C-alpha positions as CSV (number, residue, x, y, z in Angstrom):
1,M,82.3,12.7,-20.2
2,S,81.3,13.4,-16.9
3,Q,78.6,11.1,-15.3
4,I,75.6,12.8,-14.4
5,R,73.6,11.2,-11.2
6,L,70.4,11.2,-11.7
7,T,69.4,11.8,-8.2
8,Q,71.1,15.1,-8.7
9,V,68.9,16.1,-11.4
10,I,66.0,15.0,-9.7
11,L,66.7,17.4,-6.8
12,R,67.6,20.3,-8.9
13,D,64.5,20.0,-10.9
14,W,62.6,19.9,-7.6
15,R,64.4,23.1,-6.1
16,R,63.8,24.7,-9.8
17,Y,60.0,23.9,-9.9
18,R,58.9,23.4,-6.6
19,L,56.3,26.2,-6.9
20,A,54.9,24.7,-9.7
21,L,54.8,21.2,-7.9
22,L,53.3,23.0,-4.9
23,L,50.3,24.5,-6.8
24,M,49.7,21.0,-8.7
25,F,49.2,19.3,-5.1
26,A,47.4,21.7,-4.3
27,C,45.3,21.6,-7.2
28,L,44.9,17.9,-6.7
29,L,44.0,18.1,-3.0
30,T,40.9,20.9,-3.8
31,A,39.9,18.3,-6.4
32,L,39.5,15.8,-4.3
33,A,37.8,17.7,-1.3
34,V,35.4,19.0,-4.2
35,V,34.6,15.2,-4.9
36,H,34.1,14.6,-1.3
37,S,31.9,17.6,-0.5
38,S,29.8,16.2,-3.4
39,H,29.2,13.0,-2.1
40,V,28.4,14.3,1.2
41,N,26.0,16.7,-0.3
42,R,24.5,13.8,-2.4
43,Q,24.1,12.0,0.9
44,L,22.5,14.7,2.8
45,I,19.8,15.6,0.1
46,S,19.1,11.7,0.1
47,S,18.5,11.8,3.8
48,H,16.7,14.6,3.4
49,N,14.4,13.2,0.9
50,Q,13.6,10.1,2.9
51,L,13.1,12.2,6.1
52,D,10.7,14.2,3.8
53,Q,8.7,11.3,2.7
54,Q,8.4,10.1,6.4
55,R,7.0,13.4,7.2
56,D,4.6,13.2,4.6
57,N,3.3,9.5,5.7
58,L,3.1,10.4,9.1
59,D,1.2,13.7,8.4
60,I,-1.3,11.5,6.3
61,E,-1.5,9.1,9.6
62,W,-2.2,12.0,11.6
63,R,-5.2,13.5,9.4
64,N,-6.4,10.0,9.6
65,L,-6.3,9.1,12.9
66,L,-8.3,12.9,13.3
67,L,-11.2,11.6,10.9
68,E,-11.3,8.3,13.3
69,Q,-11.2,10.5,16.4
70,R,-14.2,12.7,15.0
71,A,-16.0,9.3,13.7
72,L,-16.0,7.9,17.2
73,S,-17.0,10.8,19.4
74,E,-20.0,11.7,17.2
75,H,-23.0,12.2,19.8
76,S,-25.3,9.7,17.9
77,R,-22.5,7.1,18.3
78,V,-22.2,7.7,21.8
79,E,-25.7,7.5,22.8
80,A,-26.2,4.1,20.8
81,I,-23.3,2.6,22.5
82,A,-24.9,3.9,25.9
83,N,-28.3,2.3,25.2
84,S,-27.1,-0.9,23.8
85,R,-24.2,-1.6,26.0
86,L,-25.3,0.2,29.4
87,Q,-28.2,0.0,28.7
88,M,-28.6,3.9,29.4
89,R,-31.9,5.7,28.7
90,R,-32.6,9.5,29.0
91,P,-34.1,10.6,32.1
92,S,-38.2,11.7,31.6
93,G,-39.1,14.8,32.8
94,D,-40.4,14.2,35.8
95,R,-37.2,11.9,37.4
96,D,-35.3,15.2,36.4
97,V,-33.7,16.6,39.9
98,M,-32.7,20.3,39.9
99,V,-29.3,20.8,42.1
100,T,-29.3,24.4,43.7
101,L,-26.2,26.0,44.9
102,P,-26.5,27.8,48.7
């Protein structure tokens, strides 16, 4: 009986089934690529959601600042501050001066 070497059998099987092995490794690499791309996609979606929330918060803050600006620039408020802090008064009719351009 001849002695069969294990390495010869393995090499013969590698040669015989090399296409099947190549396809198996290709499927394995493709599966790993799908897992990686899914992970990256989930990270990007999470980042996008955080940025959407930040945009919404900034939009709310901007609207509040616009309301505050409008409230602070109301004519009656400006006139009240001018009267109380700066002692400014509206000129009477006899103190009006008309400036004419030549």
